[in-house]
N, C-alpha and C positions, 0 to 999 in steps of 0.2 A: 804278572807273567803267566799265571795259570789261565787267566781269562783270554789272553792272546792265543795260547796254545789251544784252548777250547774252541775259539772262533775259527782258527785255521783248520782244526779237525772237522768242525761242522761244515766247512766249505769243501774240504778235500774228500771226505768219505763218500758223499753222494756221487762225486765225479769218478772215484775209483770203482764204485759199484756199477755205474753206467758203462765204464770202459770194460769191465769184466764181462758184463752181459753182452755188450757189442762183440767182444772177442769170441765168446762162447757161441753166439748166434752165427758168426762168420765160420767158425769151425764146423758147426752143424750143417750149414749150407754146403760147405765144401765136401763133407762126408756124405751128404745126400747125393751130390753129383757123382762122387766116386762109386757109391753103391749102385745108383742108376746105371752108370756106365758099365759096371761089372755085370749086372744082370742082362743088359742088352748084349754085351760081348758073349756071355754064356749062351744066350738064346741063338745067336748067330752060329756059334761053334757047335751047338748041340741040336739045333732045329727045334728047340722048345725051351721053356723056362724050367727051373728046378721046382720040385713040389713045394707046397705050402709049408711054412715052418713057424713055430710059436715064438713068442717074445724072447729075445736073447739067444735063440738057437740058430746056429749057422746052417743055412740051407745046404742040402746035399750037393757037394761038388763046387761050392762057391769059394772055399778057402783059397784056392789057386787064383781066383779072379780078383780077390781083394788084396792078396799078399799082405804086406805090412802097412798098406795105406789106410786101412780101415779096421778098427777093432770091433767087429760086429757083436761079439758076445759081451762086451763091456757097456756100461751106460753111455748114452749119447751125450754130447756136450751140453745139451739142454735138459738132461735128466731123462728118465724113462729108458726103454729098451728098443733096439731096432727089431723090426719084425718084417718078414717077407710074406706078402699076401698074394697067393696065386689062385686065380679063379675064386676070389672072395669079394664080398661087398659090391657085386655087380661089375667088377673090373677083371680083366684078364690077368694083369700083373701090376703090383704096387709095392712101393717101399714105405713102411709105416714106422712112426715113432709111437710106441705104446706107453701111455701115461707119462708124458713129459711134465716137468715141474714148472713150466712157464704158464703165465696167465693167458687167457684168450687174447687180450690186447697185445701181449708180447708175441704170440703166435701170428697175429695179424701183421705185425711188423716184419716178421720173417717172410710171410706170404708176399708182402709188398716188394721184398728183395728178389724173390724168385718166380713170382707168378703174377696174378691179376689183382692182388690186394683185396680179394674176397674169398673167405674160407668156405663158402658154399658152392663156388664154381671154380673152373680152371683145373690145373694139374695138381696143385697143392690144396688140400681141403680137410675139413673135419671128417674123421672116420665115422661111418655110421655107428650109432650107439654111443658116440662121444668118448670112447676110451683112448683117443689119440688123434693123430693126423696122418694122412697118407699122401704120397706123391705118386700119381698115376704114371706108370711106365707104358702101359698099353691097355 
């Protein structure tokens, strides 16, 4: 009986881990879209983007644009912190995830879902310095 339970657990646990990772990745992609939309809406309403802000810090004026749809100051669904990069890393505006807990291979899987499947090109890419990943807004 114990052997059967052990066998079933050995089969089920990896499936549950994969399902959890897939769910967290989907939540991250959704949150990234919400964040990007919020910053674009802010820029239209204010004729500019908010100033740069550090990891986990709500950019000035953005709380009204995220409302309850995005918990900017909390860890992202894939670990790490959200960060707003304004006029940083050679881009005018980008939403970053600072120090996520995903492996580069897992981040590549996310990139395949939202961009070109290459973390060195496109809108979603490795952040210069390797401290995270960014999604170029402009």
